[in-house]
PALO-541840 format. One line per 10 residues: number of its first residue (from 1); their letters; for each residue x, y, z of N, C-alpha, C, CB. Coordinates in steps of 0.2 Angstrom, whole numbers, plus 5000, padded with zeros to 4 digits. Glycine has a CB too. Layout:
% PALO-541840
NUM> A> X,Y,Z,X,Y,Z,X,Y,Z,X,Y,Z | ... .
END
This chain:
% PALO-541840
1> MLLSAASLRW> 6158,4862,5819,6160,4862,5825,6166,4856,5826,6155,4860,5830 | 6165,4851,5822,6170,4845,5823,6176,4848,5820,6167,4839,5819 | 6176,4851,5814,6182,4854,5811,6186,4859,5816,6181,4857,5805 | 6182,4863,5820,6185,4867,5824,6188,4863,5830,6179,4872,5827 | 6185,4858,5833,6188,4854,5838,6194,4851,5835,6183,4849,5840 | 6194,4848,5829,6199,4844,5826,6205,4849,5825,6197,4841,5820 | 6204,4855,5824,6209,4860,5822,6213,4862,5829,6207,4866,5819 | 6210,4860,5835,6214,4861,5841,6220,4857,5841,6209,4860,5847 | 6219,4851,5838,6224,4846,5838,6228,4846,5832,6221,4839,5838 | 6225,4847,5826,6229,4847,5820,6228,4854,5817,6226,4842,5815 .
11> TKLRIWPPDE> 6233,4858,5818,6233,4865,5816,6232,4867,5808,6239,4869,5818 | 6234,4862,5804,6233,4863,5797,6225,4863,5795,6236,4857,5793 | 6221,4860,5800,6214,4860,5798,6211,4867,5801,6211,4854,5802 | 6215,4871,5804,6212,4877,5808,6208,4881,5803,6217,4881,5811 | 6202,4883,5804,6198,4887,5800,6196,4893,5803,6191,4883,5798 | 6198,4894,5810,6196,4900,5813,6202,4902,5817,6190,4900,5817 | 6204,4909,5817,6202,4914,5813,6204,4913,5806,6204,4921,5815 | 6201,4915,5801,6202,4914,5794,6209,4917,5792,6197,4916,5789 | 6212,4914,5787,6219,4917,5785,6217,4923,5781,6222,4912,5780 | 6212,4923,5777,6210,4929,5773,6203,4927,5770,6215,4931,5768 .
21> VGTWKYQAFW> 6200,4933,5769,6193,4932,5766,6193,4928,5759,6190,4939,5765 | 6188,4924,5758,6188,4921,5751,6191,4914,5751,6191,4925,5746 | 6195,4912,5756,6199,4906,5756,6194,4900,5758,6205,4906,5761 | 6196,4894,5756,6192,4888,5758,6190,4888,5766,6194,4882,5756 | 6195,4890,5770,6195,4890,5777,6190,4895,5779,6202,4891,5780 | 6190,4901,5776,6185,4906,5778,6178,4904,5776,6187,4913,5774 | 6177,4901,5770,6171,4898,5768,6168,4892,5772,6171,4896,5761 | 6173,4888,5774,6172,4882,5778,6169,4884,5785,6178,4877,5779 | 6171,4890,5788,6169,4892,5794,6162,4895,5793,6174,4896,5798 | 6162,4901,5789,6156,4905,5789,6150,4902,5786,6158,4911,5785 .
31> WPFRALVLGT> 6150,4898,5781,6144,4895,5779,6140,4891,5784,6145,4891,5772 | 6144,4886,5787,6140,4882,5792,6138,4886,5798,6145,4876,5794 | 6142,4891,5800,6140,4895,5806,6134,4899,5804,6146,4900,5808 | 6134,4902,5798,6128,4906,5796,6122,4901,5796,6129,4909,5789 | 6123,4895,5794,6117,4890,5794,6115,4889,5801,6119,4883,5790 | 6120,4888,5806,6118,4887,5813,6114,4893,5815,6124,4886,5817 | 6116,4899,5814,6113,4905,5817,6106,4905,5814,6117,4911,5815 | 6105,4905,5807,6099,4905,5804,6094,4899,5806,6100,4905,5796 | 6097,4893,5806,6093,4888,5809,6090,4888,5816,6097,4881,5808 | 6095,4891,5820,6093,4892,5827,6087,4897,5828,6099,4894,5831 .
41> CTLSVIDYRS> 6088,4902,5824,6083,4908,5824,6076,4905,5821,6085,4914,5820 | 6077,4902,5816,6071,4899,5812,6067,4894,5817,6072,4896,5806 | 6071,4890,5820,6067,4885,5824,6065,4888,5830,6072,4879,5826 | 6068,4893,5833,6065,4897,5838,6058,4900,5837,6070,4902,5840 | 6057,4901,5831,6050,4904,5829,6045,4898,5828,6051,4909,5823 | 6048,4894,5824,6043,4888,5821,6041,4884,5827,6047,4884,5816 | 6046,4882,5831,6045,4877,5837,6044,4881,5844,6050,4872,5837 | 6042,4887,5843,6041,4891,5849,6037,4888,5855,6038,4898,5848 | 6041,4887,5861,6037,4885,5867,6034,4878,5866,6032,4889,5869 | 6037,4874,5861,6034,4867,5860,6035,4862,5866,6037,4864,5854 .
51> AGALPMHVFV> 6040,4864,5871,6041,4860,5877,6036,4862,5882,6048,4861,5879 | 6032,4866,5881,6027,4868,5886,6028,4876,5888,6027,4864,5892 | 6024,4878,5893,6025,4885,5895,6030,4885,5901,6018,4887,5898 | 6033,4890,5902,6038,4891,5908,6034,4896,5912,6045,4894,5905 | 6036,4896,5919,6034,4901,5923,6035,4908,5921,6037,4900,5931 | 6031,4912,5922,6032,4919,5919,6039,4922,5921,6026,4924,5922 | 6041,4921,5927,6047,4924,5929,6053,4921,5925,6049,4923,5937 | 6053,4915,5923,6058,4912,5919,6058,4915,5912,6058,4904,5919 | 6052,4915,5910,6051,4918,5903,6054,4926,5903,6043,4918,5901 | 6052,4929,5908,6055,4936,5908,6062,4937,5909,6052,4940,5914 .
61> IGWVLLVSGF> 6065,4932,5913,6072,4932,5913,6075,4930,5907,6075,4927,5919 | 6072,4925,5903,6075,4923,5897,6075,4929,5892,6070,4918,5894 | 6069,4933,5892,6069,4939,5887,6075,4944,5889,6062,4943,5888 | 6076,4945,5896,6081,4950,5898,6088,4948,5896,6081,4951,5906 | 6089,4941,5897,6096,4938,5894,6096,4939,5887,6096,4931,5897 | 6091,4937,5883,6091,4937,5876,6093,4944,5873,6085,4935,5873 | 6089,4949,5875,6089,4956,5873,6096,4959,5875,6084,4960,5875 | 6098,4958,5882,6104,4962,5884,6110,4958,5881,6104,4961,5892 | 6110,4951,5881,6116,4948,5878,6117,4949,5871,6115,4940,5879 | 6112,4948,5867,6113,4950,5860,6114,4957,5858,6107,4947,5855 .
71> GLAFYITGKL> 6110,4961,5862,6111,4969,5861,6118,4971,5863,6106,4972,5866 | 6121,4968,5868,6128,4970,5870,6133,4967,5865,6130,4967,5877 | 6131,4961,5862,6136,4958,5857,6136,4963,5851,6133,4951,5855 | 6130,4965,5849,6130,4970,5843,6134,4976,5844,6123,4971,5841 | 6133,4979,5850,6136,4985,5852,6144,4984,5853,6133,4987,5859 | 6146,4979,5856,6153,4978,5857,6156,4977,5850,6155,4972,5861 | 6153,4973,5846,6155,4972,5839,6156,4978,5835,6150,4967,5835 | 6151,4983,5836,6151,4989,5832,6157,4993,5835,6145,4993,5834 | 6158,4993,5841,6164,4997,5844,6170,4994,5842,6163,4997,5852 | 6171,4988,5841,6177,4985,5839,6178,4986,5832,6177,4977,5841 .
81> GWRDAHGEAG> 6173,4985,5828,6173,4985,5821,6172,4979,5818,6180,4988,5818 | 6167,4978,5813,6165,4972,5810,6171,4968,5808,6160,4973,5804 | 6176,4970,5804,6181,4966,5801,6185,4963,5807,6185,4971,5797 | 6187,4967,5812,6191,4964,5818,6187,4959,5821,6193,4970,5822 | 6181,4960,5822,6177,4955,5826,6175,4949,5823,6170,4959,5828 | 6176,4949,5816,6175,4943,5812,6181,4940,5809,6170,4945,5807 | 6187,4941,5812,6193,4937,5811,6197,4940,5806,6190,4930,5809 | 6196,4946,5804,6201,4949,5799,6206,4953,5803,6197,4953,5794 | 6212,4952,5801,6218,4955,5805,6217,4962,5806,6225,4954,5802 | 6218,4965,5811,6217,4972,5813,6221,4974,5819,6210,4974,5815 .
91> SLTTTGWYGW> 6219,4978,5823,6223,4980,5829,6221,4976,5835,6222,4987,5830 | 6225,4976,5840,6224,4972,5846,6220,4977,5851,6230,4970,5850 | 6214,4976,5852,6210,4980,5857,6210,4977,5864,6202,4980,5855 | 6212,4982,5869,6213,4980,5876,6210,4984,5881,6221,4979,5877 | 6206,4989,5878,6202,4993,5883,6195,4992,5882,6204,5000,5881 | 6191,4996,5886,6184,4995,5886,6182,4989,5889,6181,4997,5879 | 6177,4986,5885,6175,4979,5887,6180,4974,5887,6169,4977,5882 | 6185,4975,5882,6191,4971,5882,6196,4971,5888,6195,4972,5875 | 6195,4976,5892,6199,4977,5898,6196,4972,5904,6199,4984,5900 | 6190,4970,5903,6187,4965,5908,6187,4958,5906,6180,4967,5909 .
101> SRNPIYVVTI> 6187,4957,5899,6187,4950,5896,6191,4950,5890,6180,4947,5896 | 6195,4945,5888,6198,4945,5881,6193,4943,5876,6203,4940,5881 | 6187,4941,5878,6182,4938,5873,6175,4941,5875,6182,4931,5873 | 6174,4947,5876,6167,4950,5879,6161,4948,5874,6168,4957,5880 | 6163,4948,5867,6157,4946,5863,6155,4939,5864,6159,4947,5855 | 6159,4935,5865,6157,4928,5866,6154,4927,5873,6163,4923,5866 | 6156,4931,5878,6153,4930,5884,6146,4933,5884,6157,4934,5890 | 6145,4939,5882,6138,4941,5882,6133,4938,5877,6138,4949,5880 | 6136,4935,5871,6132,4931,5867,6130,4924,5870,6136,4929,5860 | 6134,4921,5874,6132,4915,5878,6126,4917,5882,6138,4912,5882 .
111> FGLLGLGLVA> 6126,4923,5886,6120,4925,5890,6114,4926,5885,6122,4931,5894 | 6115,4929,5879,6110,4929,5875,6107,4923,5872,6112,4933,5869 | 6111,4918,5871,6109,4911,5869,6105,4908,5875,6115,4907,5867 | 6107,4909,5881,6104,4906,5887,6097,4909,5887,6107,4907,5893 | 6096,4915,5886,6090,4918,5885,6086,4916,5880,6090,4926,5885 | 6089,4915,5874,6085,4912,5868,6082,4905,5869,6090,4912,5862 | 6086,4901,5873,6084,4895,5874,6078,4895,5879,6090,4891,5878 | 6078,4899,5884,6073,4900,5889,6066,4902,5885,6075,4904,5895 | 6067,4907,5881,6061,4910,5878,6058,4905,5873,6063,4917,5874 | 6062,4902,5869,6060,4898,5864,6057,4891,5867,6065,4896,5859 .
121> HSLFVYPLVA> 6061,4889,5872,6059,4883,5876,6057,4877,5871,6053,4885,5881 | 6061,4875,5867,6060,4870,5862,6066,4865,5863,6060,4873,5855 | 6064,4859,5862,6068,4853,5863,6073,4853,5856,6065,4846,5863 | 6071,4856,5851,6075,4857,5845,6080,4862,5845,6071,4857,5839 | 6078,4868,5849,6082,4874,5849,6088,4873,5855,6078,4880,5851 | 6086,4869,5860,6091,4868,5865,6098,4865,5863,6088,4864,5871 | 6098,4860,5859,6104,4857,5856,6108,4862,5852,6103,4851,5852 | 6104,4866,5848,6107,4871,5843,6111,4877,5847,6102,4874,5838 | 6107,4879,5852,6110,4884,5857,6116,4881,5860,6105,4886,5862 | 6116,4875,5862,6122,4872,5866,6128,4872,5861,6120,4865,5868 .
131> IWALLYVLAP> 6127,4870,5855,6132,4869,5850,6135,4876,5849,6129,4866,5843 | 6131,4881,5848,6133,4888,5847,6137,4891,5853,6127,4893,5845 | 6135,4889,5859,6138,4891,5865,6145,4888,5865,6134,4890,5871 | 6145,4881,5863,6151,4877,5864,6156,4880,5858,6150,4870,5862 | 6154,4882,5853,6158,4885,5848,6162,4892,5851,6155,4887,5841 | 6158,4895,5854,6160,4901,5857,6165,4900,5863,6155,4906,5860 | 6165,4894,5866,6170,4892,5871,6176,4890,5868,6167,4887,5876 | 6175,4886,5862,6181,4884,5859,6185,4889,5855,6179,4878,5854 | 6181,4894,5852,6184,4899,5848,6191,4902,5851,6179,4904,5846 | 6191,4905,5857,6197,4908,5860,6203,4903,5860,6195,4910,5867 .
141> LLEEPWLERH> 6202,4897,5860,6207,4892,5860,6210,4892,5853,6205,4885,5862 | 6206,4893,5848,6209,4893,5841,6212,4900,5840,6203,4892,5836 | 6209,4905,5843,6211,4912,5841,6218,4914,5845,6206,4917,5843 | 6219,4911,5851,6225,4913,5855,6231,4912,5851,6224,4910,5861 | 6233,4906,5848,6239,4905,5845,6240,4910,5839,6240,4898,5842 | 6234,4912,5836,6235,4917,5830,6236,4924,5833,6228,4917,5826 | 6233,4925,5838,6234,4932,5841,6241,4933,5844,6229,4933,5847 | 6244,4927,5847,6251,4927,5849,6256,4928,5843,6253,4921,5853 | 6254,4925,5837,6259,4926,5831,6258,4933,5829,6257,4921,5826 | 6252,4936,5828,6251,4942,5825,6253,4948,5830,6244,4943,5823 .
151> FGQSYEDYAR> 6252,4947,5836,6253,4953,5841,6259,4952,5846,6247,4955,5844 | 6262,4946,5846,6268,4945,5850,6267,4946,5857,6273,4948,5847 | 6272,4950,5860,6272,4951,5867,6267,4955,5869,6279,4955,5868 | 6264,4960,5865,6258,4964,5867,6252,4960,5869,6256,4969,5861 | 6251,4954,5865,6245,4950,5867,6247,4946,5873,6244,4945,5861 | 6253,4943,5873,6255,4939,5879,6254,4943,5886,6262,4937,5878 | 6256,4949,5886,6255,4954,5892,6248,4955,5893,6259,4960,5891 | 6244,4956,5888,6237,4957,5889,6234,4951,5892,6234,4959,5882 | 6236,4945,5889,6233,4938,5891,6234,4937,5898,6235,4933,5887 | 6240,4939,5901,6242,4938,5908,6238,4942,5912,6249,4939,5909 .
161> QVPRFIGVPH> 6235,4948,5910,6232,4953,5914,6224,4953,5914,6234,4960,5912 | 6222,4950,5908,6214,4950,5907,6212,4943,5907,6212,4954,5901 | 6207,4941,5910,6204,4934,5910,6201,4932,5903,6199,4933,5915 | 6202,4926,5901,6199,4924,5895,6191,4925,5894,6200,4916,5894 | 6188,4924,5899,6180,4925,5899,6178,4930,5904,6177,4918,5900 | 6177,4927,5910,6175,4932,5915,6179,4932,5921,6167,4930,5917 | 6181,4937,5924,6185,4937,5930,6187,4945,5931,6191,4933,5929 | 6191,4945,5936,6193,4952,5938,6200,4953,5935,6194,4953,5946 | 6201,4958,5931,6208,4960,5928,6213,4961,5934,6208,4966,5923 | 6219,4959,5932,6224,4960,5938,6230,4964,5934,6226,4954,5941 .
171> KEGK> 6234,4967,5938,6240,4971,5936,6246,4966,5938,6241,4977,5940 | 6251,4966,5934,6257,4962,5935,6260,4964,5941,6262,4964,5929 | 6262,4958,5945,6266,4959,5951,6261,4960,5957,6270,4965,5951 | 6254,4960,5956,6250,4961,5962,6246,4954,5963,6245,4966,5961 .
END
């Protein structure tokens, strides 16, 4: 996460999106990210509800957010294509979920993470969920210059019409 934040200032340190598979930048992003995901999931099981019981309605809301958030993230990733969703150059997708948000996978995953935090209800899991969510808030700031370079005016037009995270898409001139 520190390297991602530093790369906002110093572009030579940019590790996301990766230049290409197999580079040190690709590995510098993916191995720590995988460790974060695996660690968060493991601690969610090992330290499950160690902070005490939550009211049933909060627990149910947590499960709804967890299942719908991560379920939609997998669905949208599948529709986009694994390679495009994971930082390998592809085509610019601007329709479907991407017509409502430039980063729908990040948005729905953050809802899933909120649900995971509520379900696990662990003082060890909460910071990991917060770090993961913060990475998903920072990622678009790293991706946008890359998208502008690769897709030019098409991306700039798209970015003017569709919100970064959540909002109502708008047409030019309205």
